[in-house]
C-alpha positions as CSV (number, residue, x, y, z in Angstrom):
1,X,-46.6,-49.1,45.2
2,X,-49.2,-46.4,44.9
3,X,-48.0,-42.9,45.3
4,X,-49.7,-39.9,47.0
5,X,-50.3,-38.5,43.4
6,X,-52.0,-41.8,42.6
7,X,-54.2,-41.5,45.7
8,X,-54.9,-37.8,45.0
9,X,-55.7,-38.6,41.4
10,X,-58.1,-41.4,42.4
11,X,-59.8,-39.0,44.8
12,X,-60.2,-36.4,42.1
13,X,-61.6,-38.9,39.6
14,X,-64.2,-40.1,42.1
15,X,-65.2,-36.5,42.9
16,X,-65.8,-35.9,39.2
17,X,-67.2,-39.2,38.0
18,X,-68.4,-41.1,41.1
19,X,-68.5,-44.8,41.1
20,X,-68.5,-44.9,37.3
21,X,-64.9,-43.6,37.6
22,X,-64.0,-46.6,39.8
23,X,-65.4,-49.0,37.3
24,X,-63.4,-47.4,34.5
25,X,-60.2,-47.6,36.5
26,X,-60.8,-51.3,37.3
27,X,-61.3,-52.0,33.5
28,X,-58.2,-50.0,32.6
29,X,-56.1,-51.8,35.1
30,X,-56.9,-55.1,33.3
31,X,-55.8,-53.6,30.0
32,X,-52.8,-51.6,31.1
33,X,-51.9,-51.0,34.7
34,X,-49.1,-48.6,33.6
35,X,-51.5,-46.5,31.6
36,X,-53.9,-46.4,34.5
37,X,-51.2,-45.3,36.9
38,X,-50.1,-42.5,34.5
39,X,-53.8,-41.4,34.0
40,X,-54.4,-41.2,37.8
41,X,-51.0,-39.8,38.7
42,X,-50.6,-37.2,36.0
43,X,-54.0,-36.3,34.6
44,X,-56.0,-36.4,37.8
45,X,-53.3,-36.3,40.5
46,X,-51.4,-33.4,38.9
47,X,-53.5,-31.5,36.3
48,X,-57.0,-31.8,37.7
49,X,-55.7,-31.4,41.3
50,X,-53.9,-28.1,40.5
51,X,-55.2,-24.9,42.1
52,X,-56.1,-21.9,40.0
53,X,-59.3,-23.1,38.4
54,X,-62.3,-24.7,40.1
55,X,-63.3,-28.2,39.1
56,X,-66.3,-27.1,37.1
57,X,-64.2,-24.7,35.0
58,X,-61.7,-27.5,34.4
59,X,-64.5,-29.8,33.3
60,X,-65.9,-27.1,30.9
61,X,-62.4,-26.7,29.3
62,X,-62.1,-30.5,29.0
63,X,-65.5,-30.7,27.3
64,X,-64.4,-28.0,24.8
65,X,-61.2,-30.0,24.1
66,X,-63.1,-33.2,23.5
67,X,-65.5,-31.5,21.1
68,X,-62.6,-29.9,19.3
69,X,-60.9,-33.3,18.9
70,X,-64.1,-35.1,18.0
71,X,-63.5,-37.5,20.9
72,X,-67.1,-38.6,21.3
73,X,-66.5,-41.5,23.7
74,X,-64.5,-39.4,26.2
75,X,-66.9,-36.5,25.6
76,X,-69.7,-38.6,27.0
77,X,-67.6,-39.5,30.0
78,X,-67.0,-35.8,30.6
79,X,-70.6,-34.8,30.1
80,X,-71.5,-37.3,32.8
81,X,-68.8,-35.8,35.0
82,X,-70.1,-32.3,34.4
83,X,-73.6,-33.4,35.5
84,X,-72.1,-35.0,38.6
85,X,-70.3,-31.7,39.3
86,X,-73.6,-29.8,39.2
87,X,-73.8,-28.5,35.6
88,X,-77.4,-28.4,34.3
89,X,-78.2,-29.9,31.0
90,X,-78.9,-26.4,29.7
91,X,-75.5,-25.2,30.8
92,X,-73.9,-28.1,28.9
93,X,-76.0,-27.3,25.8
94,X,-74.8,-23.7,26.0
95,X,-71.2,-24.9,25.9
96,X,-71.9,-26.5,22.5
97,X,-73.6,-23.3,21.2
98,X,-70.5,-21.3,22.3
99,X,-68.2,-23.8,20.6
100,X,-70.0,-23.9,17.3
101,X,-68.5,-20.8,15.7
102,X,-65.0,-21.7,17.0
103,X,-64.7,-25.5,16.2
104,X,-67.4,-25.7,13.5
105,X,-71.0,-26.6,13.5
106,X,-70.4,-30.2,12.6
107,X,-68.1,-30.8,15.6
108,X,-70.5,-28.9,17.9
109,X,-73.5,-30.8,16.6
110,X,-71.8,-34.2,17.0
111,X,-70.9,-33.2,20.6
112,X,-74.4,-32.0,21.2
113,X,-75.8,-35.3,20.0
114,X,-73.4,-37.3,22.2
115,X,-74.5,-35.1,25.2
116,X,-78.1,-35.8,24.4
117,X,-77.4,-39.5,24.6
118,X,-76.0,-38.9,28.1
119,X,-79.1,-36.8,29.0
120,X,-81.4,-39.6,27.8
121,X,-79.5,-42.2,29.9
122,X,-79.9,-39.9,32.9
123,X,-83.6,-39.5,32.3
124,X,-84.0,-43.3,32.0
125,X,-81.9,-43.8,35.1
126,X,-79.3,-45.7,33.1
127,X,-76.2,-43.7,34.0
128,X,-74.0,-46.2,35.7
129,X,-70.5,-47.6,35.8
130,X,-70.7,-49.3,32.4
131,X,-72.8,-46.8,30.5
132,X,-71.0,-44.9,27.8
133,X,-67.8,-46.7,28.6
134,X,-67.8,-49.4,25.8
């Protein structure tokens, strides 16, 4: 049975990622329904739904974390979410410039290159449910 946190998490995910988020959730349910539930209930239903920071600030912090970890696949997902939330490409580029002296130029450059792939997909009109999710 889906909880209110699950519903809140799904709502927050869709706010951030649009229909691409729905597609990811459907794929994840096939792999692991439990993991999907934890992701929606805790990450999106608890953490992202918390008051205190606006959603754009939360997304900027998430991007910084993904760059720090070198988590390129998830970084692409969050760059797409940042664009959906109203960040400009230039604002996203500035995030990588800000991160370079903190996490290192190599990590920041890898992140910047991943972001450029997302920007290119956007320009070509390829941003969709399955893009960057492989």
